[in-house]
N, C-alpha and C positions, 0 to 999 in steps of 0.2 A: 498507360491510358492516354489516348490522344484526346485532348480537350482544350478548349479555350473559350473565353468570354467574347461573344459577338457584340452585345450592347448592354448598357445599364441605363435605366431611365425611370421616369415617373409620369403619371397622368395627373393633371391638376384638377381643380374643382370646376373649371369650365371646359373640361374634356380636352385640354391641349396637352400634347406630349412633349416632354423634354428628355433628351437622351444623348449618350455619347457612344460612338461605335469604336470597336477595337479589332486589332488583327493579331497575328502571331508575332513573336519577338517582343521588342521593347515598344511600349506605348506611353506617351508622356502627356499628362494634362498639366499645363503650366498656367500660372496666373497669380494675381496679387492676393492679399489676405481677404478672407470672408467672401469668397466667390463660390464656395461650395465644392472645392477640390476634395477635401477630406470626406465629404458626404458620399462620394462615389464608393469608397471602401465600405462605409457603414451601410449604404443601401444594399450592396452585395451581401453583406453579413446578415442584414435584416431579412432579405429574401431567402437566404439559406437557413432559416429556422432559428435565428438567435432568440433566446428567451427575453432579451431586453431590446428596446428600441434606442439605439445610440446615435441615430441620425441627428446631427446638430440642430438644436432648436432655433427656429427662425422662419424665414420665408418658405423654405422647403417643407417644413412640417406644418406650417400654417395653411399652405395651399395645396399640399399633396394629398392624393387619395390612394391610387394604386402605384406601388413601386415594383419594378420588374427587372429581371435579369434574363437574357437570352444566351444560352450556352450551346456550343458545338460539342457533342458528346458521342464519341465512337460512331462517327458518320451519320448521326441523327442530331436532332436539335431539341433542346429542352427549354421550355419557357416556365420560369418560376416567378411568382408574384405574390404580393401581400398587400392587403388593404389596411391603410393606417387608421381608418375610421372604426371598422368593426373587427379588425384583426383576422379576417378570413384569409385563407391561403389558397394558392392556385398552383397546380402542376399540370403540364401537358407536354407530351412528347410528340413532335411533328417531324415529317420527312423533309419539309421545305422550311427554311428559316423565315419567319415573318419579318417584313420590313418595319422597323420600329416607328417610322414616321406615320404608318397607317394604324398604329395602336391607339385605342381610346378605351374608355371604361367598358364599352360593350364587348370588347375582345375577350374579357375574362368571364367566360360563360359559366353559369351555375354548375353545370355537370362536371367541371374540372376543379371546382372549389372544394377545399377541405376545411370544414369549420371546427372540427375537433383537433386542437393543436397537438394532442398526444399522438395522433395518427400521422401527422404531417411529416415529421422527421424520419420515421421508419419508411414511409412511402417514398420520400425523397432519396433516402439511402439506397432503395432498391435500384434506382437508375445508375447508381455508382457501384453496383454489384455487392452492396452490403446486405446480404441475404441470410447470414448466420444469425440464428435466433438465440441459441443457448451457448454461451461461452464460459460456462462454469467448468472449472477444472476439478473441483471437488464439491460434490453436492452438499456435504456436511457444513461447508462454509456458510450456507444460507442460514443456519441456526444462529449464527452470531450477528446477523443483520436484523435490523428492525422489521418486525412483522414477517420474518423469514423471506424477505424480498429477494427476487432473483437478481443476479448480476446484470448490470445494464448491457444491452445488446450493442454491437458496434454502431456508432452514430456518425452521421455526417458532421455533427458538431465537433466531434473529436478529430476531424480532418482539418477543420478551420485553422488550428494553430500552425499548420504547415503552409498556409496560404496567405496569412495576414500579418503584416508588420506595420502597426500603427505608428504615428509620429512620436508618441510617447514610449514606443517600444524599440524602434529601429536602432537607437543609439543608447539604450538603457544598459547600465552596468549591473543592475540587480535582477533583471528579468530578460528572458530570451524568447519565450513562447507566449502567445496570446492566451490569456485566462489561466495561466499556470499558477496564479496566486490562489486559485481554488484547488485545494488538495485533491478532491475527487476528479476534477477535470484533468489534472496532471497525471494522476494514477491511471485513469481510464485510457488516456491518450498513449501513455507509455506501454500499458498492458496490451492495447489493441494494435500497436504498430505492426506486430507480426501478422495480423490479419490484413491490414491496409496494404502491405507489400507482398501479399500472397504466399507467405511462408506456411500458413495453415488454412484449413477449411473445416467444415462442420464435423467431419469424421475425427479430426484431431481431438476435439473437446470430448466427444463420446469416448474415445480411447482413454483420455486423461481421467475421466470420471470413473471408468472401469478400473483403471490402475490405482486410483486413490482408494477405492473400495477394497481392492485386493490387498493393498499395503496395510490398510487398517485391519483387515482380517488376519493378515500375517502377524502384525504386532500383537493382536489379541491372543493368538495362539502362542506366541513367544512368551507373553506374560503368563499364560496358563502353564506353559512348560516350566517357566521359572518358579511359578507358584507350586507346581507339582513337586519340583525338586526340593524346594524349601520345606514342603509339608510331607516329604517322604517319611521322616521319622514318626510323624503324627499318624500317618496311614498304617505304618507297620505296627505301631502301638495299638491302633484300633483292631487290627486283625488279631494281634496277640490277646487282646482283651476278650474277644469272642471265643478264641480257642481255650483260654483259661476258664471262662465261665462254662463252656461245654464240658471241659475236663472236670470242673468242680461239680457239675450236675451228674455226669455219667461215670466219673472215676476212670475214664478212658480217653486217650487223645482222639481227636476227630479223624486224623489221618495217621496210619500206622507207620508211614515212611519216617525213618530216622531224620531225614533231611527236611521234613516238612515243618520248618520253623516259620515264624511269622514273616521274617525277611524274605525267605525263599519263596513262600507262597505269594508275597507281593510282587516279586520279580517275575514269577511264572503264573500269574493269576489266570491266564487263559487256560492253562493245563488243569488247574484245580477247579475251574468252572466246569470243565468237561467231566472231571471226577464226580462232582456233585450231581451233574445232570445224569450220569450213568450209575448213580448210587454207589460209587466206588469209594466209600468211606466207612468207618467202623460203626456198625450198628449191632454189635454183639451184646444182647441184653443179659447174657450170663455174667458179664463183668460189671453190670450195673449194681451199685450198692445203694445205701441210704444217704450217700453224700457226706458221710462223716469219716471217710478213710483218712489214713495218716497223711497222704500227700495233699489232699484238699485242705486238711487242717493246717498243715505247714504253710500253704499258700495264703490261707486266710489270716493266720497269725502274722505272717510277713507283712501283709497289707495293713493290719492293725498297728504293728510296730512302725511302719512307714508313716502312717497317719500321725501317730504320737510324735515322732521325730520332727515331722514337718510343722506340726502345730507349735512345738517347742521353739523351733527356729523362728517361726513367724512371731511368736510372743517376744522373743529377744530383740528381733528387729524393730518391732513396734515400740518397745521401750526406748531403744536408741533414737528412733525417729522422733518420739515425743520429747526426749531430752534436747535434741537439736532444735526442734521447733520452739521450745521454751527459751533456749539460749538466744535464738534470733529475735523473738518477741521482746525479751528483756533488754537486749542490746539496743534495739531500735526505739523502744518506748521509754526506757529508764536511763540506761547507762550513757548513751550518746548525748541526750539533752542535758543531763547533770554534769557530764564531763565538759561539755561546751561552756556551761556557765562557770565552772571552776577555772578553766583555762582563761576565760575572759577576765575573771577577777585577778588571777595571778599576773596576767600580762599588764594590768593597769597599775600595779604596785610600784612605787618610786623608792629606790634605795640610795642613801647618801651617808657621808661621814657624820659622826656624832661628836659632841663636845662635852667635857666634864663640867658638871654644873658648878663645881667649886673652884677649879683652877683654870677652866676654859681651854685645856689642851685637847687637840683632836684625838679621837679614838676611832681607828679604822677596823677594829676587830669585828664590830657589827657589820661593817661593809663587806668584809671578806666572807663572813657567814652568809650574808644576803646573796653574794655572788654564787656561792655553792648551791644555795636554795634555788636561785634563778636557773642555774645550769640543770639542776634536777627537774625543774618545771619544763624547761625546753625539751629535755628527753621525754618527759611524760606527755607533753603535747605532741611530740613526734610519734610516739607510740599510739596515742589516741587517734591520730590522723589515719592510722592504718586500720581502724575499726571497720570501715566500709569494705575494705578488701577481705577482712576476715569473715564478714557477713556473707559475702559472695562465696567464700569457701564453704561456709556452713550450708548455704543453699544447695551447692553442688553435692555435698554429702547427703543432704535430705533427699535430693532427687535420686541418688544411687540407692539409698535405703528403700525408697518407694518402689523402685524398679525391682529390687530383690523380693520385696513383699508381694508384688504382683506376680512374679514368677512362681513363688511358693504357692500362692492362691491357685494358680493353674494346676500345679501338681496335686494339691490337696483335692481339688474338684475331681480330678481323674481317679485318685485313690478312693475317695468317698463313693464314687459311682460304682467302682468294682466291688467295694464292700457291700453296697446296697444290693447289687445283683446277686451276690452269694447269699446274703440274708434272705433275699426274695426266694431263692431256691429252697432254702431251709424251711421257710414259711409254707411254700407250696407242698413240700414233703409232709409237713405236719398235717396239711389239709388233704393229704393222700392224692395229690395231683399226679398223673401219669408222667414218669420220667421220660418216656419216649416222646411225649408231646412237648416237654420242655426242650429236649435235645433237638427235636425237629425245628423248633422255633429258632434256635441258635444257628442251625445249619442254614435256615432260610435267611437269617440276618447276614451270614457270611456270604451267601450266594448273591444277595442284593448288593452288598458292598463291593464284591469283586466285579459285578456287572457294571457298577458305576465307574470303577477303574478301567474296565474294558472300553466303555464309551469314550473316556478321556483318551485312551490309547489310540482308538480309531481316529479320533479327531486330530490327534497329534501326528499320527503316522500317515494317514491317507489324505486328509484335507490339506495339511501343511505342504506335503509334496506337490499336490495339484496346484495349490496357490502359488508356490514358488515357480512352477513351470509356466503358469498363466502370466505371472508378472514378467518373467523373462521373455515370453512371446510378445506381450504388448510393448515392452520397452524396445525390443528388436524392431517391431513394426513401426513404432514412433520414430526411431532413428533412421530406418530404411526409407520411409515414405515422407518424413517431415524434417528430421534432423535440425530442429529449430536453433539449438545453441550454435551449431556450426554455421548456419546461415546468418545468424546475428553477427558472429565474429567476422564473417566474410564481408557483410554489408558495412560493418563498422570500419573495417580496414579500407574499403573502397571510398567511403564518405570522407574519412580522415585524409586519405591521399589526395582526393579531389579538392578538399577544403584548403589544404596547404598549397596545392598547385594554383588555385584561384587566388588565394590570399597573397601570394608572392607579388601579384600585379597591383595590389592596393598599397596605399601610402601609410603603412604601419610605422610607428616610431622605431628608431634604430635598435632600441633595446629588445625588440621582438622580431628581429631579423637575424637569421633566416626564420621564416614562419614555421612554428611547430605546434599548431593547435590540435587538440584532441577532443573528440566528442564521444560520449559513452551512450550506447543505445540501451543500456540497462537502467540508467537513471536520468538520461538526457542532460547530463552536466557537460559544460564546455569549459576548457581550461587550456592554458599555455604550459607546455612541458619544457623545463629548462634542461640544460646538458647534464646536470646532476640529478635528474629525475624529480625535481620539485614541481609541484602543481601550483600554477598561479591562475586563480579563477578571475573571471571577467571583472569583478568588483575591484580587483587589485591591479588592473592593467592600465593604470595611468590615465590617459586623456580620452576625450569623447571620440576622437578619430579611431583609436584602437577598439572601442566598443562598437562603433559603426561598422568597421571593416570585419570585425569578428562575426557580427550578425550577418552581414552580406556573404561572407565566405561560407558560413555554415549553411545558410538557406539555399544558396546557389548549388552547393555540393549535394544537399538533400534532393533538390529538384533534378539535378543531373542523374542521381541514382534512380529516382522515380522514372525518368525517361529511359534509362538503361534497361530496367526490368520490364518496360513496356506494358503489355496487357495484364501482367501479374499485379501491377499496382492499381489500386482504386483511388489513389490521390491524384487529382488532375494537376498537371504541371503549370499551375497558375500562381503567380506571386504578386501580391499588392505591396508596394513600398510607398509609404507616405512620408514626405519631407526628408529624403536621405541627405540633403545638403545642409540640414539644420546645424550640423557641427560647425559649419563655416558661416552660415547665415541663419542665426537662431530665430526660431519661430516667435519669440517674444518681441522681436523688432518688427514694427509695422512696415509692411511693404504695400503702399497704396498708390504708387506711381503708375502711369500708363505704360511705362517701359521698365523692364528689369534693369536695375542700376546696381551692379555689384559694388561699385565704388561707394555709393551712398550707404549701402548696407554695412560694409566693413567700417565706415566712419561712424555710423550709429553704434556699432559694436565696440568702437574705441580702439580698433587695431587697423588703421589705414595702411600701415606698412606691410600687412600680411596679404594684400590683395593679390599679388601675382602668384604667390605660393598657394593661396586658397583657390584661386580660379584654376590653377593647374590640377589640383586635387579633385575639384568638382568635375572638370572635363574628363578626368580619368575615370571617375565613377561611371559616367554614362558610357564611355567608350568600352569599359570592361563589361558592363551589362550587355551591350550590343554584341561584343565578341563572345561572351558566354553563350548567348542564344545560338549564334552561328556554329560555334564549336560543338555544342551539345547536339545540334541537328546532324552535324557531320559524324559524330561519334555514335549516336543512338538511332538516328532516323526520325526522331521526334523533336520538334522545335517548341521549347517552352514559351510561355507568355508572361511578360513582366509589365505590370501596370504601375506607372510612377506618377505621383502627384507632387508638384514642387513649385517653388518660386522661380528657380533658375530658368533662363530663356536666352535665346540668341547665341548659344555657345558654338564655337568653331571646333568641330570634332575632326579627327584625322581620317577616319574611314567611312564616315557617314555624315549626311547633312542633318543637322539637328531638326530642321523643320519637317523632314521626312518622318521623324519619330513622333511629332506632336499631333495628337488626335483632337485636342481642344486647347485653345488659348483664351484665358478669361482675364482680360485686363480692363476692357471697356464693357464687358458683359460677364455674366456668370452662368451657372448651370440652369437656372430658371429664367434667364433673360432670353431674348429672341435667339432662335437657332441661327447657325452660320449664314444661311441664305436669306435672312431677314434683315432689314435695316434697323439700326438702333436709334436713328435720328428721326423718329416719327412721333407724332403727338397722339394722345389717347383718343381725341375726338376724330382721328382719321381712320380708326380701325373698328371693325365689327367684333362681335362677341366671338365668332369663330376664329378670327385672326389674332385675338388679343393675347399678348404675352404677359407674363407676370413680372411686375416690378421693372418697368422700363426705366432706364437710367434717368435720374433727375426727378422722378415722381413716383409716388406709391399709388397703385391702382386699387380700387375697391371692387373686388371680384364678386362680392355678394350682390352688388347692384351696378353692373357694368354699363357704360354708356352705349347707346345704339348708334348705328351709322346714320 
């Protein structure tokens, strides 16, 4: 994307405009403390939809009404503004850039104002080709969000971390990107990077949603297949139960084939469904008896024996489980408390030699006996200490017994059901119910059950194969048309290569030369990689100079990449850097002189001996930023824009004149003081309301009741 800031300004309460104009390449606003330098970055951020107003409180916020930014954007011009009083927002794309000196409050016409702040950022994003509305890769993820909220659409706000390096960020060892202390901001920016650099478009997310649904269906069928396999024995048993009851009812097998076992029918259920549909099963009423034939009696007696055997086993297990439960309860409630009291009593006993009452001779027999007793008590206490482990063993045994009882209950339930069915047949025979009707009922049951197996089979065989094919087709399409993972790796390689190429020219400490910085596009981590592959993160990289140069190297590399991919990128190659020389001239040292005095600042810092080295590094910063812009234009055809606000001034640079880079110098004036073509040595009673500046040096003007000419 070809884009740059043309001007940033504000309209005050008497309709006077204050602005700064910018061009491509390096732009420097230099000046002393509290002149409004840092406000330029904050005004830009405010105009670009920030949810917070971070413009420094003071004259600017006291007297400002409309704040505006004019951008050159893909051969057109975009005016973005925001009203500090009522928070109304303004967007207008024009074919000719407005002259900022002609702007007043009447310029921001109602028809271009957006008062609903929720609509502003999406509308602003549209001018940056952020038109994708739905970036959900899996629609089911919404269920885990509050109120089933949709995933946030790509936002201009998630582009800002690539554009802004505030003074408390540019040399920070704990943070690299603007607002990444907010987890959602960080996650969204990282997630949307592939959109910002043109790796994906709307179709990508539609395909990802389809793929997620198909993968979910595939897993569901695989779980069903696994369940089918695990329940195979249960299904075979169900078929056998129906066959057995049919036999008990009719005294004949349902199918005359020798191989028609329950297992064979299960494996060939489609074939036997056709048999049932064609009436190809045994309905010979001549063989039907009263249900009391020898075979059926044998089967019935076997079931009764099985029930008795299972009930006996269950009773035995229940007794064992009850004994174990009693042991656990007794140990916990009686044995351990009493044993603890006993061991305490024994351990408190004192053993000593005794003397004969008559002759006063020592007698150590009692002492020896006491020692034996003490040893016995030590052994007892040791054994008692194992009680808790034994309880754990009892609990494990109890769990095993409960599991066996549960298994027997399942078998008993099945046997009792089969017995009940046979007895039901006998009862119906007593009531002279037609055996044919009973037989037909069981044929119907088998048919219904085999049909349920048939539907499962169709689901497994047909749908599964189709789903696998659809998944392969979509994955192939995603790789062929987007190939995001490969593009991420390629971009990461390019950024890292450029970062180290740029970093070689900055004054890193010797411990980090040659430069081997690495940046991960998967998590946006930045670290130095040692020769033995150890990662040293920014927080462990020594001095502020290393932190500063790491930030500069990374952000310059990122912007070179944005320029390289051209129109594919929606991130404008605009970078604000606030106070990059603070490592050498800390911002907590007041700079209030009318001229930049490096000697004075290093003396206030307490390191006058570092002046020459510091000034050499400071000059190098500006020289490398200028060279970066030139090299990037030569490499990519797009020249980035870097807007720097700093105290440094009057530097002698090798390949460029410092004054040619300065767009505003605020030492005897500030952002809201008279414009460059106005005199600062005028009195308030010499100017009219139309000419009146805000805060002329030496006096504070009352704008609510200004003097007249």
